[in-house]
Every structure is written in structure tokens, then in C-alpha cells.
N, C-alpha and C positions, 0 to 999 in steps of 0.2 A: 340403304335408303333412309333418309330422315323424314320427319313429318313435313318439314318445309319443302323437300323435294316432291313429296306426295301432293302437297298443295300446288306447286308449280305445274305438275303434270295435270292435275285437275283443272287448273285455270287454262292450260293449253287446250284441253279437251272441252272446255265450257261450251255448252249448247250442242255438243255433238251427240248424235244418237249412236249408242253402242248396243251390243248384245251379250247376254250372259252365255255361259257354256250350254245352257238348255234352250237358247234361242229367244229369251225374253228381252225385248227392246226397252231401253231406258235412256234418259238424258242425264248428263252429269253437270254439276255446277258447284260454286262455292258461295257460302253465305256466312258472314262473320268469321272468316278464316277457318271454315270447316267444310269438308266435302259433303254434298248432298246429292241424292239420286231421285229421279222422277220416272217411275215405270210408266210406259205407254198405257198399260192396262188400267191403271187407276188415275193417272194424271196428277197424283198427289206426291209432293216432294217428301223425302224421308231422310233422316239422319239420326245416328245414335250419339252424335256429339263428338267433340274433339278427343275426349279420353278414350272412347272406343276406337277411333281412327288411330290414335297413338298406340294402343294395344295391338291393333292390326299390324302396324308398321314394325313394332317390336317383335311380334311372332314371325312375320315375314322375314325379317333380318336373321332370325334364329334358325328358321327351317327352310326358307326359300321355296316353300310350297305354293303352288297355284291351284290347290284344291280347296274350294269354298268350305267343305266339311271340316277342314283343319282349323277353321276360324269360327266355327259355329258358337263356341262358348265365349267369343270375344265381341262379336257384332252380328246383328241380324242382317247386315248389309254385306256379308262376306262375298256373295256372288257378284255384287256390283264392284267391290274393290278389286277382286281378282280380274274381272273383265277390263277394268280401267288399266290395270297393270299390263295385261296382255295386249291391249290396243295401243298402249303408250309406247311400246317398243318400236 
């Protein structure tokens, strides 16, 4: 997967409500060519920026892992990225 493919997936899911593995609901979107996530619980959009998203993609390509814990040192939004990948298939 490339960063551009991640962005295409995010755009395709834009405005969709998804769930993390623990059942937390959130919406996904793109702002300034960067994925962002809005948890229902807070209603506040969050993003770690493009560099963190690129590091997530890099690690995903290397490991293929869909466990958020495997990305905890890369981005605080790991559970959202993993849910996005799971729902995007």
C-alpha cells in the first residue's frame, strides 16, 4: 500500500461511520491531503499529520499487522487506521 492508496481509501470512506476493534465509533475524512478521524465520543477531529500516516503505511507494508498495538509508537490513531483498513476491504 502507498500513502496515495491510503488517501484514496480514506476519501472513499469519507463521512462514513466506522468502528474500532473495541467498538468505538468514529467518522473518517481527509483534510489537506491527510486522513483525520472524528470519534463520536468527543466529536473533535484528530490527526497526527502526514508523517505519522506515512510511518503507519510503512510499518503496515513491512508487517501486514492489523493489531493497533503494533503501531502505538508510530501514531496515536492506530486503532482508527486499522479499522479503516479492515472496513476498506
